[in-house]
Structure formats: structure tokens, C-alpha cells
KEMI-370638 format. One record per residue: x, z, y of N, C-alpha, C in turn; residue number from 1. Coordinates in steps of 0.1 Angstrom, whole numbers, always signed. Atoms other than C-alpha are relative to their C-alpha. Layout:
+-------+-------+-------+-------+-------+-------+-------+-------+-------+-----+
!  n.c1 !  n.c3 !  n.c2 ! ca.c1 ! ca.c3 ! ca.c2 !  c.c1 !  c.c3 !  c.c2 ! num !
+-------+-------+-------+-------+-------+-------+-------+-------+-------+-----+
!     X !     Z !     Y !     X !     Z !     Y !     X !     Z !     Y ! NUM !
...
+-------+-------+-------+-------+-------+-------+-------+-------+-------+-----+
//
This chain:
+-------+-------+-------+-------+-------+-------+-------+-------+-------+-----+
!  n.c1 !  n.c3 !  n.c2 ! ca.c1 ! ca.c3 ! ca.c2 !  c.c1 !  c.c3 !  c.c2 ! num !
+-------+-------+-------+-------+-------+-------+-------+-------+-------+-----+
!   -12 !    +7 !    +1 !  +862 !  +979 !  +756 !   +13 !   +10 !    +6 !   1 !
!   -11 !    -8 !    -4 !  +896 !  +995 !  +759 !    +6 !    -6 !   +11 !   2 !
!    -7 !    +2 !   -11 !  +913 !  +995 !  +792 !   +15 !    +5 !    +2 !   3 !
!   -13 !    -6 !    -1 !  +949 ! +1000 !  +802 !    +4 !    +1 !   +16 !   4 !
!    -5 !    -3 !   -14 !  +964 ! +1016 !  +835 !   +13 !    -7 !    -1 !   5 !
!   -15 !    +6 !    -3 !  +993 !  +994 !  +849 !    +7 !   +11 !    +7 !   6 !
!    -8 !    -9 !    -7 ! +1021 ! +1016 !  +858 !   +15 !    -9 !    +1 !   7 !
!   -14 !    +6 !    -4 ! +1054 ! +1003 !  +876 !   +11 !    +7 !    -9 !   8 !
!   -12 !    -8 !    +7 ! +1087 ! +1010 !  +857 !   +12 !    -5 !    +9 !   9 !
!   -13 !    +4 !   -10 ! +1116 ! +1010 !  +882 !    +9 !    -8 !    -9 !  10 !
!   -11 !    +9 !    +7 ! +1142 !  +983 !  +873 !   +13 !    +9 !    -2 !  11 !
!   -12 !    -7 !    +6 ! +1171 !  +996 !  +853 !   +11 !    -4 !    +5 !  12 !
!   -14 !    +5 !    -6 ! +1198 !  +976 !  +872 !    +2 !    +9 !   +13 !  13 !
!    -6 !    -9 !   -11 ! +1218 !  +997 !  +894 !    -2 !   -10 !   +15 !  14 !
!    +1 !   +10 !   -13 ! +1216 !  +967 !  +920 !   -13 !    -3 !    +4 !  15 !
!   +12 !    +3 !    -4 ! +1180 !  +968 !  +923 !    -7 !   +10 !    +8 !  16 !
!    +6 !   -11 !    -6 ! +1161 !  +990 !  +949 !   -10 !    -7 !   +12 !  17 !
!    +8 !    +5 !   -10 ! +1132 !  +985 !  +973 !    -2 !   +12 !   +10 !  18 !
!    +3 !   -10 !   -12 ! +1128 ! +1003 ! +1007 !    -8 !    -5 !    +8 !  19 !
!   +10 !    +3 !    -8 ! +1099 ! +1001 ! +1030 !    +2 !    +5 !   +14 !  20 !
!    -1 !    -7 !   -15 ! +1100 ! +1005 ! +1068 !   -12 !    -4 !    +7 !  21 !
!    +9 !    +5 !    -9 ! +1077 ! +1005 ! +1096 !    +3 !    -8 !   +11 !  22 !
!    -4 !    +9 !   -11 ! +1076 !  +986 ! +1128 !   +12 !    +7 !    +7 !  23 !
!    -9 !    -7 !    -8 ! +1099 ! +1012 ! +1144 !   +13 !    +2 !    -8 !  24 !
!   -13 !    +0 !    +9 ! +1125 ! +1008 ! +1114 !    +1 !   +13 !    -7 !  25 !
!    +0 !   -12 !    +7 ! +1116 ! +1042 ! +1099 !    -3 !    -2 !   -14 !  26 !
!    +4 !    +5 !   +16 ! +1116 ! +1042 ! +1061 !    -8 !    +9 !    -5 !  27 !
!   +11 !    -7 !    +7 ! +1085 ! +1053 ! +1043 !    +4 !    +6 !   -12 !  28 !
!    -3 !    -5 !   +13 ! +1088 ! +1074 ! +1014 !   -12 !    +0 !    -8 !  29 !
!   +14 !    +0 !    +6 ! +1050 ! +1075 ! +1006 !   -11 !    -8 !    +6 !  30 !
!   +10 !    +8 !    -7 ! +1020 ! +1055 ! +1015 !    -7 !    +8 !    +9 !  31 !
!   +10 !    -9 !    -9 ! +1000 ! +1085 ! +1028 !    +9 !    +4 !   +13 !  32 !
!    -6 !    -2 !   -12 ! +1030 ! +1089 ! +1054 !    -2 !   -10 !   +10 !  33 !
!    +4 !   +12 !    -9 ! +1020 ! +1055 ! +1068 !   -14 !    +3 !    +4 !  34 !
!   +13 !    -1 !    -3 !  +989 ! +1068 ! +1083 !    -9 !   -10 !    +5 !  35 !
!    +7 !   +13 !    -6 !  +979 ! +1036 ! +1101 !    +0 !   -10 !   -10 !  36 !
!    -2 !   +10 !   +10 !  +987 ! +1016 ! +1071 !   -13 !    -4 !    -6 !  37 !
!   +10 !    +5 !    +8 !  +961 !  +991 ! +1058 !    +5 !   -14 !    -7 !  38 !
!    -4 !   +11 !    +7 !  +964 !  +967 ! +1030 !    -1 !   -15 !    +6 !  39 !
!    +2 !   +13 !    -8 !  +951 !  +940 ! +1052 !    +9 !    -3 !   +12 !  40 !
!    -9 !    +2 !   -11 !  +977 !  +944 ! +1077 !   +15 !    +2 !    -5 !  41 !
!   -12 !    -1 !    +7 ! +1008 !  +940 ! +1055 !   +12 !    -4 !    +8 !  42 !
!   -12 !    +6 !    -8 ! +1028 !  +924 ! +1083 !    +6 !   +12 !    +8 !  43 !
!    -4 !   -14 !    -7 ! +1032 !  +961 ! +1097 !   +11 !    +6 !    -8 !  44 !
!    -9 !    -6 !    +8 ! +1055 !  +968 ! +1067 !   +12 !   -10 !    -4 !  45 !
!   -12 !    +8 !    +4 ! +1090 !  +956 ! +1059 !    +5 !    +6 !   -11 !  46 !
!    -5 !    -6 !   +11 ! +1102 !  +959 ! +1025 !   +12 !    -7 !    -4 !  47 !
!   -14 !    +7 !    +2 ! +1139 !  +953 ! +1018 !    +4 !    +1 !   -14 !  48 !
!    -4 !    +1 !   +13 ! +1151 !  +943 !  +986 !   +16 !    +3 !    -1 !  49 !
!   -14 !    -2 !    +1 ! +1186 !  +956 !  +978 !    +5 !    -5 !   -16 !  50 !
!    -5 !    +5 !   +13 ! +1200 !  +934 !  +949 !    -9 !   -12 !    -3 !  51 !
!    +5 !   +12 !    +1 ! +1186 !  +902 !  +934 !    -7 !    +0 !   -14 !  52 !
!    +5 !    +1 !   +12 ! +1172 !  +913 !  +900 !   -16 !    -1 !    +0 !  53 !
!   +15 !    +1 !    +0 ! +1135 !  +898 !  +901 !    -6 !    +7 !   -12 !  54 !
!   +10 !    -6 !   +10 ! +1108 !  +916 !  +883 !   -14 !    -6 !    +2 !  55 !
!   +15 !    +5 !    -3 ! +1071 !  +906 !  +878 !    -8 !   +10 !    +6 !  56 !
!    +7 !    -9 !    -5 ! +1058 !  +939 !  +889 !   +10 !    +9 !    +9 !  57 !
!   -11 !    -6 !    -9 ! +1079 !  +954 !  +919 !    -6 !   +13 !    +4 !  58 !
!    +0 !   -15 !    -4 ! +1081 !  +993 !  +921 !    +4 !    +1 !   +14 !  59 !
!    -6 !    -2 !   -14 ! +1084 ! +1003 !  +958 !    -5 !   +15 !    +5 !  60 !
!    +4 !   -13 !    -5 ! +1081 ! +1035 !  +977 !   -13 !    +2 !    +6 !  61 !
!   +14 !    -1 !    -5 ! +1046 ! +1028 !  +990 !    -8 !    +1 !   -12 !  62 !
!    +9 !    +1 !    +9 ! +1031 ! +1025 !  +956 !   -10 !   -13 !    +0 !  63 !
!    +8 !   +13 !    -1 ! +1018 !  +990 !  +966 !    +0 !    -7 !   -13 !  64 !
!    -1 !    +8 !   +14 ! +1008 !  +970 !  +936 !    +5 !   -15 !    +5 !  65 !
!    -6 !   +13 !    -4 ! +1031 !  +940 !  +943 !    +5 !    -7 !   -14 !  66 !
!    -4 !    +6 !   +12 ! +1036 !  +913 !  +917 !    +5 !   -13 !    +3 !  67 !
!    -5 !   +14 !    -2 ! +1052 !  +879 !  +911 !   -12 !   -11 !    -2 !  68 !
!    +7 !   +10 !    +0 ! +1036 !  +846 !  +910 !    -4 !    -2 !   -14 !  69 !
!    +3 !    +2 !   +14 ! +1039 !  +844 !  +873 !   -10 !   +10 !    -6 !  70 !
!   +10 !   -11 !    +6 ! +1022 !  +879 !  +869 !   -15 !    -6 !    +5 !  71 !
!   +13 !    +4 !    -7 !  +993 !  +864 !  +893 !    -7 !    -9 !   -10 !  72 !
!    +7 !   +10 !    +6 !  +987 !  +835 !  +872 !    -7 !    +3 !   -13 !  73 !
!    +5 !    -6 !   +11 !  +981 !  +856 !  +840 !   -14 !    +6 !    +4 !  74 !
!   +12 !    -7 !    -4 !  +955 !  +876 !  +860 !   -10 !   -10 !    +3 !  75 !
!   +12 !    +9 !    -4 !  +937 !  +846 !  +875 !    -6 !    -8 !   -12 !  76 !
!    +6 !    +8 !   +12 !  +933 !  +829 !  +839 !   -12 !    +7 !    -5 !  77 !
!   +11 !    -7 !    +6 !  +908 !  +857 !  +831 !    -8 !    +6 !   +12 !  78 !
!    +9 !    -8 !   -12 !  +898 !  +873 !  +865 !    -2 !    -6 !   +12 !  79 !
!    +3 !    +7 !   -11 !  +890 !  +847 !  +889 !   -11 !    +6 !    +8 !  80 !
!   +12 !    -7 !    -6 !  +868 !  +862 !  +916 !    -1 !   +14 !    -2 !  81 !
!    +1 !   -14 !    +2 !  +877 !  +897 !  +906 !   +11 !    +6 !    +9 !  82 !
!   -13 !    -6 !    -7 !  +911 !  +901 !  +926 !    +5 !   -11 !   +10 !  83 !
!    -5 !    +9 !    -9 !  +928 !  +886 !  +956 !   +14 !    +2 !    +1 !  84 !
!   -12 !    -1 !    +0 !  +964 !  +880 !  +960 !    +5 !    -2 !   +16 !  85 !
!    -5 !    +2 !   -14 !  +981 !  +884 !  +996 !   +15 !    -2 !    -1 !  86 !
!   -13 !    +1 !    +3 ! +1015 !  +869 !  +999 !    +9 !   +11 !   +10 !  87 !
!    -6 !    -8 !    -7 ! +1041 !  +894 ! +1011 !   +14 !    -6 !    +3 !  88 !
!   -13 !    +4 !    -3 ! +1074 !  +886 ! +1029 !    +9 !   +10 !    +0 !  89 !
!   -11 !   -10 !    +2 ! +1104 !  +907 ! +1017 !   +12 !    -4 !    +5 !  90 !
!   -14 !    +2 !    -6 ! +1138 !  +908 ! +1031 !   +11 !    +4 !   -11 !  91 !
!   -10 !    -3 !   +11 ! +1169 !  +907 ! +1008 !   +14 !    -3 !    +7 !  92 !
!   -14 !    +5 !    -5 ! +1207 !  +901 ! +1013 !    -1 !   -15 !    +3 !  93 !
!    +2 !   +15 !    +0 ! +1198 !  +863 ! +1006 !   -10 !    -4 !   +12 !  94 !
!    +9 !    +7 !   -10 ! +1172 !  +863 ! +1035 !   -14 !    +3 !    -3 !  95 !
!   +15 !    -1 !    +2 ! +1134 !  +864 ! +1037 !    -4 !    -7 !   -12 !  96 !
!    +3 !    +5 !   +14 ! +1118 !  +858 ! +1004 !   -16 !    +2 !    -1 !  97 !
!   +15 !    -1 !    +4 ! +1081 !  +853 !  +993 !    -4 !    -2 !   -15 !  98 !
!    +1 !    +0 !   +13 ! +1084 !  +858 !  +958 !   -10 !   +11 !    -7 !  99 !
!    +7 !   -10 !    +5 ! +1059 !  +887 !  +956 !   -15 !    -1 !    +7 ! 100 !
!   +14 !    +0 !    -5 ! +1020 !  +891 !  +962 !    -6 !   +14 !    -1 ! 101 !
!    +9 !   -12 !    +0 !  +998 !  +921 !  +971 !   -11 !    -2 !    -8 ! 102 !
!   +12 !    +0 !    +9 !  +972 !  +927 !  +944 !   -11 !    +7 !    +6 ! 103 !
!    +9 !    -6 !    -7 !  +940 !  +934 !  +961 !   -13 !    -1 !   -11 ! 104 !
!   +11 !    +1 !   +10 !  +913 !  +943 !  +932 !   -11 !    +4 !    +8 ! 105 !
!   +13 !    +1 !    -8 !  +879 !  +936 !  +946 !   -10 !    +7 !    -7 ! 106 !
!   +10 !    -6 !    +7 !  +859 !  +953 !  +918 !    +4 !   +15 !    -1 ! 107 !
!    -3 !   -14 !    +4 !  +856 !  +991 !  +918 !   -11 !    +3 !    -7 ! 108 !
!   +11 !    -4 !   +11 !  +834 ! +1004 !  +889 !    +0 !   +14 !    -1 ! 109 !
!    +2 !   -17 !    +1 !  +821 ! +1040 !  +886 !    -3 !    +1 !   -17 ! 110 !
!    +2 !    +1 !   +14 !  +827 ! +1040 !  +848 !    +9 !   +10 !    -7 ! 111 !
!    -9 !    -9 !    +7 !  +851 ! +1069 !  +841 !   -11 !   +11 !    -5 ! 112 !
!    +9 !   -11 !    +7 !  +834 ! +1095 !  +815 !    +8 !   +12 !    +3 ! 113 !
!    -6 !   -12 !    -2 !  +845 ! +1128 !  +830 !    +2 !    +9 !   -13 ! 114 !
!    +1 !    -9 !   +12 !  +835 ! +1145 !  +798 !   +10 !    -2 !   -10 ! 115 !
!    -9 !    +5 !   +11 !  +858 ! +1125 !  +775 !   +14 !    -1 !    +6 ! 116 !
!   -12 !    +1 !    -6 !  +886 ! +1122 !  +801 !    +8 !   +13 !    +0 ! 117 !
!    -7 !   -13 !    +0 !  +915 ! +1147 !  +803 !    +1 !    +4 !   +15 ! 118 !
!    +0 !    -5 !   -14 !  +908 ! +1166 !  +837 !    +3 !   +14 !    -1 ! 119 !
!    -2 !   -12 !    -2 !  +926 ! +1197 !  +842 !    -8 !    +9 !   +10 ! 120 !
!    +9 !    -9 !    -9 !  +907 ! +1226 !  +859 !    +9 !    +5 !   +12 ! 121 !
!    -5 !    -6 !   -11 !  +918 ! +1233 !  +893 !    -8 !    +5 !   +12 ! 122 !
!   +10 !    -6 !    -9 !  +901 ! +1257 !  +914 !    +3 !    -5 !   +14 ! 123 !
!    +0 !    +3 !   -12 !  +894 ! +1247 !  +948 !    +0 !   -15 !    +4 ! 124 !
!    +1 !   +14 !    +0 !  +895 ! +1210 !  +942 !   -14 !    -6 !    +0 ! 125 !
!   +14 !    +6 !    +1 !  +864 ! +1189 !  +950 !    +1 !   -15 !    -6 ! 126 !
!    +0 !   +12 !    +8 !  +877 ! +1156 !  +935 !    +7 !    +3 !   -14 ! 127 !
!    -9 !    -2 !   +11 !  +888 ! +1156 !  +899 !   +13 !    -9 !    -1 ! 128 !
!   -12 !    +6 !    +1 !  +924 ! +1148 !  +891 !    +0 !    -4 !   -15 ! 129 !
!    +0 !    +5 !   +14 !  +922 ! +1126 !  +860 !   +14 !    -2 !    -4 ! 130 !
!   -13 !    +2 !    +7 !  +953 ! +1128 !  +837 !    -1 !   -13 !    -9 ! 131 !
!    +3 !   +13 !   +10 !  +939 ! +1104 !  +809 !   -14 !    -4 !    +2 ! 132 !
!   +13 !    +6 !    -2 !  +910 ! +1082 !  +815 !    -7 !    -4 !   -12 ! 133 !
!   +12 !    +5 !   +10 !  +879 ! +1076 !  +793 !   -10 !    -7 !    +7 ! 134 !
!   +10 !    +9 !    -5 !  +856 ! +1048 !  +801 !   -13 !    +0 !    -7 ! 135 !
!   +15 !    +3 !    +5 !  +818 ! +1045 !  +796 !    -2 !   -13 !    +1 ! 136 !
!    +3 !   +16 !    +1 !  +816 ! +1009 !  +783 !   -11 !    -5 !    +5 ! 137 !
!   +14 !    +5 !    -6 !  +779 ! +1007 !  +792 !    +0 !    -2 !   +14 ! 138 !
!    +0 !    +3 !   -14 !  +788 ! +1009 !  +829 !   +10 !    -9 !    +4 ! 139 !
!    -9 !   +10 !    -3 !  +814 !  +983 !  +828 !    -9 !   -14 !    -1 ! 140 !
!    +4 !   +11 !    +0 !  +799 !  +949 !  +837 !    +5 !   -11 !   -10 ! 141 !
!    -7 !   +11 !    +8 !  +804 !  +919 !  +811 !    +9 !    -8 !    +7 ! 142 !
!   -10 !    +8 !    -9 !  +833 !  +899 !  +821 !    +9 !    +5 !    +7 ! 143 !
!   -11 !    -8 !   -10 !  +852 !  +925 !  +841 !   +12 !    +2 !   -10 ! 144 !
!   -14 !    +0 !    +8 !  +889 !  +923 !  +829 !   +11 !    +8 !   +10 ! 145 !
!    -9 !    -6 !    -8 !  +905 !  +941 !  +860 !   -10 !    +7 !   +10 ! 146 !
!   +11 !    -8 !   -10 !  +889 !  +970 !  +881 !   +11 !   +12 !    +3 ! 147 !
!    -3 !   -13 !    -4 !  +896 ! +1002 !  +900 !   -10 !    +9 !    -1 ! 148 !
!   +10 !   -11 !    +1 !  +878 ! +1036 !  +897 !    -1 !    +8 !   +12 ! 149 !
!    +1 !    -8 !   -12 !  +865 ! +1059 !  +925 !    +9 !   +13 !    -3 ! 150 !
!   -10 !   -11 !    +4 !  +887 ! +1087 !  +906 !   +14 !    -2 !    +5 ! 151 !
!   -14 !    +4 !    -1 !  +918 ! +1070 !  +912 !    +1 !   -14 !    +7 ! 152 !
!    +2 !   +12 !    -7 !  +916 ! +1042 !  +938 !   +14 !    -7 !    +1 ! 153 !
!   -12 !    +8 !    -2 !  +954 ! +1034 !  +938 !    +5 !    -5 !   -15 ! 154 !
!    -4 !    +6 !   +12 !  +956 ! +1025 !  +901 !    -9 !   -11 !    -3 ! 155 !
!    +6 !   +13 !    +5 !  +946 !  +993 !  +885 !    -2 !    +0 !   -15 ! 156 !
!    +1 !    -1 !   +14 !  +931 !  +991 !  +851 !    -1 !   -14 !    -5 ! 157 !
!    +1 !   +15 !    +4 !  +934 !  +958 !  +830 !    -9 !    +3 !   -16 ! 158 !
!    +3 !    -1 !   +12 !  +914 !  +952 !  +799 !    +7 !    -3 !   -11 ! 159 !
!    -8 !    +2 !    +9 !  +926 !  +951 !  +765 !    +4 !   -15 !    -2 ! 160 !
!    -3 !   +15 !    +1 !  +925 !  +912 !  +762 !   +10 !    -4 !   +11 ! 161 !
!    -8 !    +6 !   -12 !  +940 !  +908 !  +797 !   +14 !    +6 !    -3 ! 162 !
!   -13 !    -6 !    +2 !  +968 !  +932 !  +788 !    +8 !    -7 !   -10 ! 163 !
!    -8 !    +6 !   +13 !  +976 !  +914 !  +756 !    +5 !   -15 !    +4 ! 164 !
!    -3 !   +12 !    -3 !  +979 !  +883 !  +776 !   +14 !    -2 !    +9 ! 165 !
!   -15 !    -1 !    -6 ! +1014 !  +894 !  +792 !    +8 !    +0 !   -12 ! 166 !
!   -10 !    +2 !    +9 ! +1037 !  +880 !  +766 !   +12 !    -8 !    +7 ! 167 !
!   -10 !    +9 !    -5 ! +1070 !  +863 !  +772 !    +9 !    +5 !   +10 ! 168 !
!    -9 !    -7 !    -7 ! +1094 !  +888 !  +789 !    -5 !    +5 !   +13 ! 169 !
!    +5 !    -6 !   -12 ! +1074 !  +902 !  +818 !    +7 !   +13 !    +1 ! 170 !
!    -7 !   -12 !    -1 ! +1092 !  +930 !  +834 !    -5 !    +8 !   +13 ! 171 !
!    +4 !    -8 !   -11 ! +1087 !  +958 !  +859 !   -11 !   +10 !    -1 ! 172 !
!   +13 !    -8 !    +0 ! +1056 !  +974 !  +844 !    -2 !    +4 !   -16 ! 173 !
!    +4 !    -5 !   +12 ! +1040 !  +991 !  +813 !   -13 !    +3 !    +1 ! 174 !
!   +15 !    -4 !    +0 ! +1005 ! +1000 !  +802 !    -3 !   +14 !    -4 ! 175 !
!    +3 !   -12 !    +5 !  +990 ! +1035 !  +797 !   -14 !    -2 !    -5 ! 176 !
!   +14 !    +3 !    +7 !  +959 ! +1031 !  +772 !    -9 !   +12 !    +6 ! 177 !
!   +11 !   -11 !    -3 !  +926 ! +1050 !  +783 !    -1 !    +7 !   -14 ! 178 !
!    +4 !    -8 !   +13 !  +914 ! +1077 !  +758 !   -13 !    -9 !    -6 ! 179 !
!   +11 !    +6 !    +7 !  +889 ! +1063 !  +734 !   -12 !   +10 !    -2 ! 180 !
+-------+-------+-------+-------+-------+-------+-------+-------+-------+-----+
//
């Protein structure tokens, strides 16, 4: 089955921006800068929205997968039990908002076919850096429509049927199909 990697697309509005801060008020620029950050402790992160342009998949400096309730509803229609959604409190000029959810994909599947994937040779690297993913279909359990892979634990992959379910003006994301 064909899978697609979901990629955030920063909003094009000049009025939209997301900035994340730690408890001390220091702005994060990358998730790995937040050494003690754990997705289960999202209360330690403050994300400030500048502007009011709502999107369905929120690009942010921590690369956290944050989605709207509308996005969640599409996922849950096909993937009940394969993903959890944690409410996130965001701050904006209008006050505290709860329009976004953290996506916690609970299924990690070792299904990347490294022979068919595009993996540049990098001397000294112990973990492969996959540019384009190819999947071994026989290693993906039946009924799985959303997953993560060990080679890239920050990316979320959606099955072709699930990706096609996003119709009707969803914003803030796009899909990169895997190699066949």
C-alpha cells in the first residue's frame, strides 16, 4: 500500500506565526534544544500564535505535530486505536485557545525497505538518513493507516486511502508520497 509523509506547510499569511517558549520564557528554535521536553509533558511548553489565521496542521518551531479538531476527526474515522490526541493550550492576542491537538501516533512499524529507499551514503553515520522512503508492504499489518518508522521517528505517514480522505479545504499541510 502506498503511504504519504505529512509535511507542514507554513501559513502564507503575513499575520500568522507560531513561537514556542519554555517555562523561563526562552524561545525555542528547535525541539532538540528543549533537552527535557517530553510530548507527555506538554504543559511545559507555551506556544504563542501571532495572528488569527487558523490552519488544520500547525507548523511550529518545535516541529510538533499539532492539528485541528477537524483534522483529528478525519484521522479517527479510519485509525481509531492507532493514534492519540492530546489537547494543547495555545496563547494568542485573543487569549488562551484550545483549537489544536498534539498527535501521538502509537504505532511504530519497522517497514522501511532501505534497498529501495533513497539513502545517501554518509561516512561515519550509524543511522541511515532516508530522503525518500520505500516501504515493504508485507511488514505493514492489515488495517494500519497511520504510522511512524524507526528511521524517522518525527515523521508521520498516512496510507493512501487516509490521505485521500482529506478533502474540503484542509490547510497547513501537504503530502510527500513514498517511493514505489
